C-alpha positions as CSV (number, residue, x, y, z in Angstrom):
1,M,97.3,133.6,96.3
2,Q,97.9,134.6,99.9
3,A,100.8,135.8,101.9
4,P,101.8,134.0,105.1
5,K,101.0,135.7,108.5
6,L,104.5,135.0,110.0
7,K,108.1,135.0,108.8
8,S,109.0,131.8,110.5
9,Y,107.2,128.5,111.3
10,D,108.3,125.4,113.3
11,V,106.8,123.1,110.7
12,I,105.9,123.8,107.0
13,I,103.9,121.2,105.2
14,A,104.0,121.2,101.4
15,G,100.6,120.0,100.4
16,G,97.3,120.2,102.3
17,A,95.3,117.3,101.0
18,M,94.5,114.1,102.9
19,L,98.0,113.3,104.2
20,G,99.1,116.9,104.8
21,S,95.9,117.6,106.7
22,S,96.3,114.4,108.7
23,I,99.8,115.5,109.8
24,A,98.5,119.0,110.6
25,W,95.7,117.7,112.7
26,F,97.7,115.2,114.6
27,L,100.5,117.7,115.3
28,S,98.1,120.5,116.4
29,N,96.1,118.0,118.5
30,N,99.2,116.7,120.3
31,K,99.4,118.4,123.7
32,D,103.3,118.0,123.7
33,F,103.7,119.9,120.4
34,T,103.6,123.7,120.8
35,G,105.0,124.9,117.5
36,K,103.6,126.9,114.7
37,V,102.4,125.0,111.6
38,L,102.0,126.3,108.0
39,V,100.3,124.2,105.4
40,V,101.0,125.4,101.8
41,E,98.5,124.2,99.2
42,R,98.7,125.2,95.5
43,D,95.1,124.3,94.8
44,P,92.7,124.7,97.8
45,T,89.8,123.3,95.7
46,Y,91.7,120.0,95.6
47,E,89.9,119.4,92.3
48,F,92.6,117.1,90.9
49,A,94.1,115.8,94.1
50,A,94.1,112.1,94.7
51,T,92.1,112.9,97.8
52,S,89.2,114.1,95.6
53,L,89.5,111.4,93.0
54,T,90.0,108.5,95.3
55,N,87.7,105.4,95.5
56,S,88.0,105.7,99.3
57,S,88.5,102.1,100.2
58,I,90.2,100.4,103.2
59,R,91.5,96.9,103.5
60,M,93.5,94.6,105.8
61,Q,94.7,92.4,102.9
62,F,98.3,93.5,102.4
63,S,101.4,91.3,102.1
64,E,103.4,93.2,104.7
65,P,102.3,93.0,108.4
66,I,103.0,96.7,109.1
67,N,100.5,97.7,106.3
68,V,97.9,95.5,108.0
69,K,98.5,97.2,111.3
70,I,98.3,100.6,109.6
71,S,94.9,99.8,108.2
72,Q,93.7,98.4,111.5
73,F,94.4,101.8,113.1
74,G,92.7,103.5,110.2
75,A,89.6,101.4,110.7
76,D,89.7,102.1,114.5
77,F,90.0,105.8,113.8
78,V,87.0,105.7,111.5
79,K,84.8,103.7,113.9
80,N,85.8,105.9,116.9
81,F,86.0,109.1,114.9
82,K,83.9,111.2,117.4
83,T,86.1,110.1,120.3
84,Y,89.4,110.8,118.5
85,M,88.1,114.2,117.4
86,G,87.1,115.3,120.8
87,G,83.4,114.3,121.0
88,G,81.9,117.6,119.9
89,P,78.1,117.6,119.3
90,D,78.5,118.6,115.6
91,L,80.8,115.7,114.7
92,P,79.4,113.2,112.2
93,Q,80.0,109.5,112.4
94,P,81.6,108.1,109.3
95,I,81.0,104.5,108.5
96,I,82.8,101.5,106.9
97,Q,80.7,99.5,104.3
98,N,82.1,96.1,105.2
99,F,81.6,94.3,101.9
100,G,85.3,93.4,102.0
101,Y,87.8,92.7,99.3
102,M,87.7,89.5,97.3
103,Y,91.1,88.5,95.8
104,L,90.6,85.8,93.1
105,A,93.6,83.5,92.1
106,D,93.7,81.7,88.8
107,T,97.2,80.2,89.3
108,Q,98.6,78.0,91.9
109,S,101.4,80.3,92.8
110,F,99.0,83.2,93.4
111,A,96.7,80.9,95.4
112,D,99.7,79.9,97.5
113,Q,100.5,83.6,98.1
114,L,96.9,84.3,99.1
115,K,97.1,81.4,101.6
116,A,100.3,82.7,103.1
117,D,99.0,86.2,103.3
118,Q,95.8,85.0,105.0
119,K,97.9,83.3,107.7
120,M,99.9,86.5,108.3
121,Q,96.8,88.7,108.3
122,A,95.0,86.4,110.7
123,A,98.1,86.5,113.0
124,C,97.7,90.3,113.0
125,G,94.1,90.0,114.0
126,A,92.4,90.5,110.6
127,G,89.4,88.5,109.7
128,T,90.6,87.3,106.3
129,R,89.3,83.9,105.1
130,H,91.1,81.7,102.5
131,M,88.3,80.2,100.4
132,S,87.9,77.4,97.9
133,P,85.9,78.0,94.7
134,D,82.9,76.1,96.3
135,E,83.0,78.4,99.3
136,I,83.2,81.5,97.2
137,A,80.2,80.2,95.1
138,S,78.2,79.5,98.1
139,A,78.6,83.1,99.4
140,Y,78.5,84.8,96.0
141,P,76.8,82.6,93.4
142,F,77.0,85.3,90.7
143,Y,80.7,84.8,90.1
144,Q,82.0,82.7,87.1
145,L,84.7,80.6,88.8
146,D,85.7,78.1,86.1
147,D,89.3,79.4,86.1
148,I,89.6,80.2,89.8
149,I,91.6,78.1,92.2
150,A,91.1,80.0,95.5
151,G,90.3,83.4,96.9
152,N,90.7,85.5,100.0
153,H,87.9,87.6,101.5
154,N,87.5,89.7,104.7
155,L,84.2,91.2,106.0
156,V,85.8,92.9,109.1
157,D,86.8,96.5,108.7
158,E,87.3,96.2,105.0
159,G,85.4,97.9,102.2
160,Y,84.4,101.5,101.5
161,F,84.7,104.3,104.1
162,E,83.8,108.0,104.2
163,G,87.3,109.4,104.0
164,A,86.1,112.8,102.9
165,T,84.6,113.3,106.4
166,L,88.0,112.7,107.9
167,F,89.6,115.1,105.5
168,D,87.1,117.8,106.1
169,W,87.3,117.7,109.9
170,W,91.0,117.4,110.0
171,K,91.3,120.6,108.1
172,R,88.6,122.3,110.1
173,Q,90.0,121.3,113.5
174,A,93.6,121.9,112.5
175,K,92.6,125.5,111.6
176,Q,90.8,125.9,115.0
177,N,94.0,124.6,116.7
178,G,96.0,127.4,115.1
179,V,97.4,125.7,111.9
180,E,97.6,128.3,109.1
181,Y,96.4,127.0,105.6
182,L,97.9,129.1,102.8
183,H,96.9,129.2,99.2
184,N,100.3,129.5,97.6
185,E,103.1,127.3,96.2
186,I,106.6,126.6,97.4
187,V,109.0,127.3,94.5
188,G,112.4,127.1,96.2
189,M,114.3,126.1,99.3
190,T,117.5,127.5,100.8
191,K,119.9,125.2,102.7
192,N,122.6,126.1,105.2
193,V,126.3,126.2,104.3
194,G,126.8,122.5,105.0
195,D,123.7,121.4,103.0
196,T,122.4,119.6,106.1
197,R,119.3,121.7,106.8
198,I,116.6,123.6,105.0
199,E,116.7,127.1,106.4
200,S,113.9,128.7,104.5
201,I,111.3,128.2,101.7
202,T,110.4,130.7,99.0
203,L,106.8,131.1,98.0
204,K,105.5,131.8,94.5
205,T,104.4,135.2,95.7
206,G,108.0,136.0,96.6
207,E,108.0,135.7,100.4
208,V,110.9,133.9,102.1
209,V,109.8,132.0,105.2
210,S,112.1,130.4,107.8
211,C,111.4,126.9,108.9
212,G,112.2,124.3,111.5
213,T,111.0,121.3,109.6
214,V,109.7,120.9,106.0
215,I,107.3,118.0,105.3
216,N,106.9,116.9,101.7
217,A,103.2,115.9,101.4
218,S,102.9,116.9,97.8
219,G,101.3,113.8,96.4
220,T,102.1,113.1,92.8
221,R,104.3,116.3,92.7
222,A,106.5,114.9,95.5
223,I,109.6,114.7,93.3
224,L,109.3,118.4,92.4
225,T,109.2,119.4,96.0
226,A,112.2,117.0,96.8
227,R,114.2,118.5,94.0
228,M,114.0,121.9,95.6
229,A,116.1,120.4,98.3
230,G,118.4,118.6,95.9
231,I,116.8,115.2,96.5
232,E,115.6,112.5,94.1
233,I,112.8,110.1,95.0
234,P,111.2,107.4,92.8
235,V,107.7,108.8,92.8
236,E,105.8,109.6,89.7
237,P,102.1,110.1,88.7
238,R,100.4,107.0,87.2
239,K,96.9,107.3,85.7
240,R,94.0,105.2,87.0
241,M,90.5,105.3,85.5
242,T,87.3,104.7,87.4
243,F,83.9,103.9,85.8
244,I,80.5,103.9,87.5
245,F,78.0,101.6,85.8
246,D,74.3,100.7,86.2
247,A,73.3,97.0,85.7
248,A,70.2,95.9,83.9
249,K,70.2,92.9,86.3
250,P,71.5,94.1,89.6
251,L,72.9,91.6,92.1
252,D,70.8,90.5,95.1
253,R,73.6,91.3,97.6
254,D,76.7,93.6,97.9
255,L,79.5,93.0,95.5
256,P,82.8,92.8,97.4
257,L,85.7,94.8,96.0
258,T,86.7,92.0,93.6
259,I,90.2,91.9,92.3
260,D,90.0,89.9,89.1
261,P,93.1,88.1,87.8
262,S,92.9,90.4,84.7
263,G,93.8,93.3,87.0
264,V,90.3,94.8,86.8
265,H,88.6,95.5,90.1
266,M,84.8,96.1,90.8
267,R,82.6,96.7,93.8
268,S,79.2,98.0,94.9
269,E,78.6,101.7,94.9
270,G,75.2,102.3,96.4
271,K,72.7,101.1,93.8
272,Y,75.4,101.2,91.1
273,Y,78.8,99.6,90.7
274,M,82.3,100.9,90.5
275,T,85.1,99.4,88.4
276,G,88.5,100.2,87.1
277,G,92.0,99.0,86.5
278,P,95.5,100.1,85.4
279,P,96.1,100.6,81.7
280,D,98.1,97.9,79.9
281,D,100.9,100.5,79.4
282,D,101.2,101.7,82.9
283,H,103.7,104.6,82.6
284,A,104.3,108.0,84.2
285,V,101.9,110.7,82.9
286,D,102.0,114.5,83.0
287,Y,100.9,116.1,86.2
288,N,98.0,117.7,84.4
289,D,96.9,114.7,82.3
290,F,93.5,113.7,83.5
291,E,92.1,112.7,80.0
292,M,90.0,109.6,80.0
293,D,90.9,106.7,77.7
294,H,87.4,105.5,77.0
295,G,88.7,102.8,74.8
296,I,89.9,100.9,77.9
297,W,86.3,100.3,78.8
298,E,85.6,98.3,75.6
299,S,89.0,96.6,75.3
300,K,89.7,95.6,79.0
301,I,87.2,96.7,81.7
302,W,83.8,95.6,80.4
303,P,85.1,92.2,79.0
304,A,86.6,91.4,82.4
305,V,83.5,92.5,84.3
306,A,81.1,90.5,82.1
307,N,83.4,87.4,82.2
308,R,83.6,87.3,86.0
309,I,79.9,88.2,86.6
310,P,77.8,87.0,83.6
311,Q,74.9,88.9,85.1
312,F,76.8,92.1,84.2
313,E,76.7,91.5,80.4
314,A,74.1,94.3,80.1
315,I,75.5,97.4,81.9
316,K,75.7,101.1,81.1
317,V,78.4,103.5,82.2
318,I,76.9,106.6,83.9
319,N,80.1,108.3,85.1
320,A,83.8,108.1,84.7
321,W,87.0,109.9,85.7
322,A,90.7,109.7,85.7
323,G,92.9,110.2,88.8
324,H,96.6,109.7,89.7
325,Y,98.5,107.5,92.0
326,D,101.7,108.9,93.6
327,Y,103.4,105.7,92.5
328,N,106.6,104.6,94.3
329,V,108.4,102.9,91.4
330,L,110.8,101.1,93.8
331,D,108.4,99.1,96.0
332,Q,104.9,100.6,96.0
333,N,105.2,101.6,99.7
334,A,105.3,104.9,101.3
335,I,108.4,107.0,102.0
336,L,108.1,108.4,105.5
337,G,110.4,110.3,107.8
338,P,113.6,112.4,107.5
339,H,116.2,112.5,104.8
340,S,119.5,110.9,105.8
341,V,121.5,114.1,105.5
342,I,119.0,116.9,105.5
343,K,117.4,115.9,108.7
344,N,114.7,118.6,108.8
345,F,113.4,117.6,105.3
346,M,110.8,114.9,105.9
347,F,108.9,112.7,103.4
348,C,105.3,111.6,103.4
349,N,105.1,110.3,99.8
350,G,104.7,107.5,97.3
351,F,101.6,105.8,98.7
352,S,100.8,104.1,95.4
353,G,97.0,104.2,96.0
354,H,97.0,103.5,99.7
355,G,97.3,107.0,101.1
356,F,93.6,107.6,101.9
357,Q,93.3,104.5,104.2
358,Q,96.8,104.9,105.6
359,S,96.5,108.6,106.4
360,P,95.4,108.2,110.1
361,A,98.5,106.1,111.0
362,M,100.9,108.2,108.9
363,G,99.7,111.5,110.4
364,R,100.0,110.1,113.9
365,G,103.4,108.7,113.1
366,M,104.7,112.0,111.7
367,S,103.4,113.9,114.7
368,E,105.3,111.5,117.0
369,L,108.5,111.8,114.9
370,I,108.4,115.6,114.9
371,T,107.4,115.9,118.6
372,Y,109.4,113.2,120.2
373,G,112.1,112.3,117.6
374,E,110.8,108.7,117.4
375,F,107.7,106.6,116.6
376,R,105.8,105.7,119.8
377,T,102.9,103.6,118.6
378,L,103.5,101.8,115.3
379,D,107.1,101.5,114.2
380,L,107.0,103.0,110.8
381,S,110.8,102.9,110.2
382,P,110.5,100.3,107.4
383,F,109.2,103.2,105.3
384,G,112.3,105.3,105.9
385,F,114.3,107.1,103.1
386,T,117.5,105.1,103.6
387,R,116.0,102.1,101.7
388,I,115.6,104.5,98.7
389,E,119.3,105.4,98.9
390,R,120.3,101.7,99.1
391,N,117.8,100.8,96.3
392,E,116.5,98.0,98.6
393,P,112.8,97.6,98.1
394,F,110.4,97.0,101.0
395,L,108.0,95.4,98.6
396,E,104.2,95.4,99.0
397,K,102.8,92.7,96.7
398,A,99.1,93.5,97.2
399,V,98.9,96.6,95.0
400,I,95.7,97.3,93.0
């Protein structure tokens, strides 16, 4: 582990993965912010971070308008990456594979929800279509649709994107801009006499570092970081398993990221296919539990895949892994911004599987909040901590 270069920083970010690095880059790239930033990361390999184990998808199909707008900025950032990052000659251009999401409804209530969501998403400028079974079959004849009443699909700025490129360049440019990345771990925090501010953090190597603002970007370990400040948040690690399979009879076109009524999802992954889904017993797991439950393939995943696409009856798993969601038990939405009492302790937690695609907007929003004391582009106040205190969910229904 490393020792910090300074004894005091204006902003200390606990966690340097996708969201922590987004905040670091947006802050350091903001001409109105002149402070010193320290990013403390316990595992700089990011081997088990959600950032490394993500499926790297982006969608406009959410049930809350603000989440649609967040993804719209994310898509714009990806498409105009070189411009946002300063236009250097070495900058790559990430792409979005726009095969879209296909939500399938097998009940009238869910079909009605999809129809209402489509109207809201269209009003936000998204390209979502509400489709009948005949329309779905015409576009994608490989689906078995006997039990399907309706579906929603969007081919605009929705599908897979190269999020790892954003992460790599955010880190790289943040460091060039003066952000210090430290291989270490925060193990304690000291508050002032009135318990209204964090005055310093203590590192695992023993150093005590003064701070202006502390940002909790600790992913699934967010509650552990919050507890150092005497705060409880409803964020826990939930296991999600991903399988890559080869098909004896591949499809003749891209497979949209299909959300089956069973809860299983599947999509194209180059010449292969990706699938996964939550376990039937979806509970909190240990922070170090990445053990695969291969039984879920036989009992849940493969039967759902073969039922929805009969052409996939003969498939072979070629890779599989388990990752974690930083799951917000209250409402599956992010917790963003300052604590109600400890104003210089800020949250960027509980994304429930949406963090990768939401990272551009959340990084920008946190930069605005720290620099100006307010959100200046998207109003992200619905994600504030006070709803956690009141136990009032800001519920996102479209969670995969």
